[in-house]
C-alpha positions as a LaTeX table, in Angstrom:
\begin{tabular}{lrrr}
\hline
Residue & $x$ (\AA) & $y$ (\AA) & $z$ (\AA) \\
\hline
Met1 & 0.03 & 54.36 & 5.68 \\
Arg2 & $-3.54$ & 53.18 & 5.78 \\
Ile3 & $-5.84$ & 56.01 & 4.74 \\
Leu4 & $-9.61$ & 56.31 & 4.66 \\
Leu5 & $-10.92$ & 58.48 & 1.81 \\
Val6 & $-14.56$ & 59.56 & 2.16 \\
Glu7 & $-15.47$ & 61.11 & $-1.19$ \\
Asp8 & $-18.73$ & 60.84 & $-3.14$ \\
Asp9 & $-17.44$ & 62.10 & $-6.50$ \\
Arg10 & $-16.47$ & 58.95 & $-8.40$ \\
Glu11 & $-13.97$ & 60.59 & $-10.72$ \\
Thr12 & $-12.19$ & 62.39 & $-7.88$ \\
Ala13 & $-12.18$ & 59.28 & $-5.69$ \\
Ser14 & $-10.81$ & 57.10 & $-8.49$ \\
Tyr15 & $-8.00$ & 59.57 & $-9.17$ \\
Leu16 & $-7.03$ & 59.94 & $-5.52$ \\
Leu17 & $-7.15$ & 56.21 & $-4.79$ \\
Lys18 & $-4.92$ & 55.47 & $-7.77$ \\
Ala19 & $-2.47$ & 58.25 & $-6.87$ \\
Leu20 & $-2.25$ & 57.18 & $-3.21$ \\
Arg21 & $-1.60$ & 53.56 & $-4.17$ \\
Glu22 & 1.11 & 54.61 & $-6.63$ \\
Val23 & 3.09 & 56.26 & $-3.81$ \\
Gly24 & 2.73 & 53.20 & $-1.62$ \\
His25 & $-0.21$ & 53.98 & 0.67 \\
Val26 & $-3.16$ & 51.67 & 1.37 \\
Pro27 & $-6.42$ & 53.62 & 0.92 \\
Asp28 & $-9.95$ & 52.49 & 1.68 \\
His29 & $-12.87$ & 54.33 & 0.10 \\
Ala30 & $-16.33$ & 55.28 & 1.30 \\
Ala31 & $-18.78$ & 56.98 & $-1.08$ \\
Asp32 & $-20.95$ & 58.58 & 1.62 \\
Gly33 & $-20.86$ & 59.56 & 5.29 \\
Glu34 & $-22.67$ & 56.49 & 6.57 \\
Glu35 & $-20.26$ & 54.12 & 4.83 \\
Gly36 & $-17.39$ & 56.21 & 6.17 \\
Ala37 & $-18.72$ & 55.83 & 9.73 \\
Phe38 & $-19.01$ & 52.08 & 9.25 \\
Leu39 & $-15.40$ & 51.75 & 8.05 \\
Leu40 & $-14.14$ & 53.92 & 10.91 \\
Asp41 & $-15.87$ & 51.66 & 13.42 \\
Ala42 & $-14.42$ & 48.55 & 11.78 \\
Asn43 & $-10.83$ & 49.59 & 11.04 \\
Lys44 & $-7.92$ & 51.65 & 12.27 \\
Tyr45 & $-6.42$ & 54.31 & 10.01 \\
Asp46 & $-3.37$ & 56.54 & 10.09 \\
Val47 & $-5.18$ & 59.47 & 8.43 \\
Ile48 & $-8.77$ & 60.20 & 7.38 \\
Val49 & $-9.49$ & 62.36 & 4.31 \\
Val50 & $-13.11$ & 63.58 & 4.26 \\
Asp51 & $-15.01$ & 65.61 & 1.70 \\
Arg52 & $-17.21$ & 68.17 & 3.44 \\
Met53 & $-20.29$ & 67.72 & 1.24 \\
Leu54 & $-21.40$ & 64.08 & 1.36 \\
Pro55 & $-24.69$ & 62.23 & 0.85 \\
Lys56 & $-26.49$ & 60.49 & 3.76 \\
Lys57 & $-24.23$ & 62.13 & 6.36 \\
Asp58 & $-22.17$ & 65.25 & 5.68 \\
Gly59 & $-18.46$ & 65.34 & 6.33 \\
Leu60 & $-18.56$ & 67.66 & 9.35 \\
Thr61 & $-21.18$ & 65.50 & 11.07 \\
Leu62 & $-19.05$ & 62.44 & 10.38 \\
Val63 & $-16.00$ & 64.13 & 11.93 \\
Glu64 & $-17.96$ & 65.34 & 14.97 \\
Glu65 & $-19.38$ & 61.86 & 15.60 \\
Thr66 & $-15.94$ & 60.30 & 15.15 \\
Arg67 & $-14.49$ & 62.60 & 17.80 \\
Arg68 & $-17.35$ & 61.90 & 20.23 \\
Lys69 & $-16.51$ & 58.21 & 19.95 \\
Gly70 & $-12.98$ & 58.96 & 21.13 \\
Asn71 & $-11.33$ & 58.40 & 17.76 \\
Asp72 & $-8.52$ & 60.96 & 17.44 \\
Thr73 & $-7.13$ & 59.82 & 14.08 \\
Pro74 & $-5.92$ & 62.91 & 12.17 \\
Val75 & $-8.57$ & 64.27 & 9.77 \\
Leu76 & $-8.03$ & 66.30 & 6.60 \\
Ile77 & $-11.22$ & 67.97 & 5.36 \\
Leu78 & $-11.62$ & 68.68 & 1.64 \\
Ser79 & $-14.11$ & 71.28 & 0.50 \\
Ala80 & $-15.02$ & 73.70 & $-2.26$ \\
Leu81 & $-15.90$ & 76.11 & 0.56 \\
Gly82 & $-12.62$ & 77.85 & 1.22 \\
Gln83 & $-13.46$ & 81.05 & 3.06 \\
Val84 & $-11.99$ & 81.70 & 6.50 \\
Asp85 & $-15.30$ & 81.02 & 8.25 \\
Asp86 & $-15.65$ & 77.73 & 6.39 \\
Arg87 & $-12.18$ & 76.61 & 7.44 \\
Val88 & $-12.79$ & 77.61 & 11.05 \\
Thr89 & $-16.06$ & 75.66 & 11.09 \\
Gly90 & $-14.30$ & 72.58 & 9.75 \\
Leu91 & $-11.49$ & 72.77 & 12.28 \\
Arg92 & $-13.88$ & 73.33 & 15.17 \\
Ala93 & $-15.87$ & 70.28 & 14.09 \\
Gly94 & $-12.77$ & 68.19 & 14.81 \\
Gly95 & $-10.72$ & 68.45 & 11.66 \\
Asp96 & $-6.95$ & 68.73 & 11.97 \\
Asp97 & $-6.43$ & 70.39 & 8.59 \\
Tyr98 & $-8.58$ & 71.91 & 5.86 \\
Leu99 & $-7.78$ & 71.94 & 2.13 \\
Ala100 & $-9.88$ & 73.99 & $-0.27$ \\
Lys101 & $-10.65$ & 72.79 & $-3.80$ \\
Pro102 & $-9.14$ & 72.85 & $-6.35$ \\
Tyr103 & $-5.90$ & 71.46 & $-4.98$ \\
Ala104 & $-2.79$ & 69.73 & $-6.29$ \\
Phe105 & $-2.25$ & 66.11 & $-5.33$ \\
Ala106 & 1.28 & 66.97 & $-4.20$ \\
Glu107 & $-0.12$ & 69.36 & $-1.59$ \\
Leu108 & $-2.76$ & 66.83 & $-0.49$ \\
Leu109 & $-0.06$ & 64.19 & $-0.05$ \\
Ala110 & 2.20 & 66.57 & 1.89 \\
Arg111 & $-0.63$ & 67.48 & 4.25 \\
Ile112 & $-1.43$ & 63.79 & 4.84 \\
Glu113 & 2.21 & 63.11 & 5.70 \\
Val114 & 2.34 & 66.09 & 8.07 \\
Leu115 & $-0.78$ & 64.88 & 9.88 \\
Ala116 & 0.69 & 61.41 & 10.24 \\
Arg117 & 3.86 & 62.85 & 11.79 \\
Arg118 & 1.82 & 64.79 & 14.34 \\
Arg119 & 0.42 & 61.65 & 15.94 \\
Lys120 & 1.33 & 61.05 & 19.56 \\
Pro121 & 4.49 & 59.01 & 20.26 \\
Gly122 & 3.76 & 55.31 & 20.13 \\
Glu123 & 0.35 & 55.83 & 18.54 \\
Ala124 & 1.54 & 55.12 & 15.03 \\
Glu125 & 4.81 & 53.32 & 14.47 \\
Thr126 & 6.50 & 55.11 & 11.60 \\
Val127 & 9.77 & 53.13 & 11.45 \\
Leu128 & 9.64 & 49.34 & 11.24 \\
Lys129 & 12.77 & 47.33 & 12.09 \\
Val130 & 13.64 & 43.68 & 11.68 \\
Gly131 & 17.26 & 42.95 & 12.47 \\
Glu132 & 19.34 & 45.42 & 10.47 \\
Leu133 & 16.49 & 46.12 & 8.03 \\
Glu134 & 14.63 & 49.42 & 8.52 \\
Leu135 & 11.57 & 50.76 & 6.71 \\
Asp136 & 10.40 & 54.35 & 7.18 \\
Arg137 & 6.68 & 54.54 & 6.48 \\
Leu138 & 6.70 & 58.33 & 6.08 \\
Ser139 & 9.77 & 58.91 & 3.91 \\
His140 & 9.41 & 55.54 & 2.12 \\
Leu141 & 13.11 & 54.86 & 2.65 \\
Val142 & 14.36 & 51.31 & 3.18 \\
Arg143 & 17.81 & 50.46 & 4.46 \\
Arg144 & 19.64 & 47.32 & 5.43 \\
Gly145 & 22.72 & 48.19 & 7.40 \\
Asp146 & 24.40 & 51.04 & 5.53 \\
Ile147 & 22.80 & 50.20 & 2.20 \\
Asn148 & 19.79 & 52.08 & 0.81 \\
Ile149 & 17.35 & 49.75 & $-0.95$ \\
Pro150 & 15.15 & 51.37 & $-3.64$ \\
Leu151 & 11.75 & 49.70 & $-3.92$ \\
Gln152 & 8.82 & 50.10 & $-6.27$ \\
Pro153 & 5.55 & 51.21 & $-4.55$ \\
Arg154 & 4.07 & 47.71 & $-4.60$ \\
Glu155 & 7.30 & 46.20 & $-3.26$ \\
Phe156 & 7.30 & 48.79 & $-0.49$ \\
Arg157 & 3.73 & 47.94 & 0.50 \\
Leu158 & 4.54 & 44.24 & 0.43 \\
Leu159 & 7.59 & 44.66 & 2.65 \\
Glu160 & 5.72 & 47.02 & 4.98 \\
Tyr161 & 2.96 & 44.46 & 5.51 \\
Leu162 & 5.45 & 41.63 & 6.09 \\
Met163 & 7.45 & 43.72 & 8.58 \\
Lys164 & 4.31 & 44.78 & 10.45 \\
His165 & 3.74 & 41.04 & 10.98 \\
Ala166 & 7.40 & 40.14 & 11.60 \\
Gly167 & 7.80 & 36.68 & 13.07 \\
Gln168 & 4.31 & 35.67 & 11.91 \\
Val169 & 3.29 & 33.61 & 8.92 \\
Val170 & 1.56 & 35.79 & 6.32 \\
Thr171 & $-0.63$ & 33.83 & 3.92 \\
Arg172 & $-1.11$ & 34.50 & 0.22 \\
Thr173 & $-4.74$ & 35.44 & 0.88 \\
Met174 & $-3.66$ & 38.01 & 3.48 \\
Leu175 & $-1.27$ & 39.56 & 0.98 \\
Leu176 & $-3.87$ & 39.65 & $-1.80$ \\
Glu177 & $-6.41$ & 41.35 & 0.44 \\
Asn178 & $-4.12$ & 43.79 & 2.21 \\
Val179 & $-1.41$ & 44.63 & $-0.32$ \\
Trp180 & $-3.32$ & 44.31 & $-3.60$ \\
Asp181 & $-6.62$ & 45.54 & $-2.09$ \\
Tyr182 & $-8.82$ & 43.08 & $-3.94$ \\
His183 & $-9.66$ & 39.41 & $-4.19$ \\
Phe184 & $-8.66$ & 37.17 & $-7.05$ \\
Asp185 & $-7.43$ & 33.65 & $-7.73$ \\
Pro186 & $-5.00$ & 32.79 & $-4.90$ \\
Gln187 & $-3.21$ & 30.46 & $-7.33$ \\
Thr188 & $-1.96$ & 33.38 & $-9.42$ \\
Asn189 & 1.81 & 33.81 & $-9.45$ \\
Val190 & 1.74 & 37.59 & $-8.94$ \\
Ile191 & 2.74 & 37.15 & $-5.30$ \\
Asp192 & 5.59 & 34.76 & $-6.14$ \\
Val193 & 6.96 & 37.24 & $-8.67$ \\
His194 & 6.92 & 40.15 & $-6.21$ \\
Ile195 & 8.31 & 38.05 & $-3.36$ \\
Ser196 & 11.17 & 36.95 & $-5.60$ \\
Arg197 & 11.96 & 40.55 & $-6.59$ \\
Leu198 & 11.74 & 41.72 & $-2.99$ \\
Arg199 & 13.96 & 38.91 & $-1.74$ \\
Ser200 & 16.63 & 39.76 & $-4.33$ \\
Lys201 & 16.67 & 43.35 & $-3.06$ \\
Ile202 & 16.67 & 42.88 & 0.71 \\
Asp203 & 18.58 & 39.58 & 1.01 \\
Lys204 & 20.99 & 39.36 & $-1.92$ \\
Gly205 & 24.56 & 39.98 & $-0.82$ \\
Phe206 & 23.80 & 39.52 & 2.88 \\
Ser207 & 24.86 & 36.48 & 4.88 \\
Glu208 & 21.53 & 36.03 & 6.67 \\
Pro209 & 18.20 & 35.97 & 4.81 \\
Leu210 & 15.29 & 37.86 & 6.33 \\
Leu211 & 12.47 & 36.88 & 3.97 \\
His212 & 11.49 & 33.23 & 4.33 \\
Thr213 & 9.02 & 30.98 & 2.54 \\
Val214 & 7.00 & 28.80 & 4.90 \\
Arg215 & 6.05 & 25.79 & 2.80 \\
Gly216 & 2.33 & 25.24 & 2.52 \\
Ala217 & 1.56 & 28.32 & 4.58 \\
Gly218 & 2.97 & 31.58 & 3.22 \\
Tyr219 & 5.84 & 33.93 & 3.98 \\
Met220 & 7.58 & 35.41 & 7.00 \\
Val221 & 10.07 & 38.16 & 7.72 \\
Arg222 & 12.29 & 37.42 & 10.72 \\
Asp223 & 15.80 & 38.34 & 11.78 \\
Ser224 & 17.12 & 34.81 & 12.24 \\
Val225 & 16.24 & 31.23 & 11.35 \\
Arg226 & 14.64 & 29.49 & 14.33 \\
\hline
\end{tabular}
């Protein structure tokens, strides 16, 4: 899932970003409410996680403005204010869930997954399919036919991105920016290594390959060779 985290505490943000990436999600980060509003206008997210107390624009104002713009992406509000009245205020501002600090990451993750499942049918595709290959974005399960395929978090994110663009050429730059979340030398072999590992897991032992290298362009997942 693509998640927007709006959190001004650097230590907390760093911990959450790392933890979300380790379980295979793709988080963006905003350090204040104004930056959060900018990212929400520029991108689409599966879930938004917002700290209530933020500089420049507080979390509740950000949520209220987001709803007025017609954006109904599920919102989880984080706050040190955990009394009933505080939670009611947050939910009435447009939040879908409210988690009081301190909290365990396991609970935060579970609440994010619940919010993602609540989305309207067709609004967020949770199961990606290419031929007999299936990827469940919520349970993080991958199957080809009757065979379960265990993937590391980075391999899962790589396959998810390729399957979201099935039938299209995905360049190395696109993978670096969207799977690794940062820019670096496009000549590095990190992509080749992960593609090779992924190919051995989803194609080895099957008669028809799904992951193809497009010479001079990038990579493509498709269900048959055209």
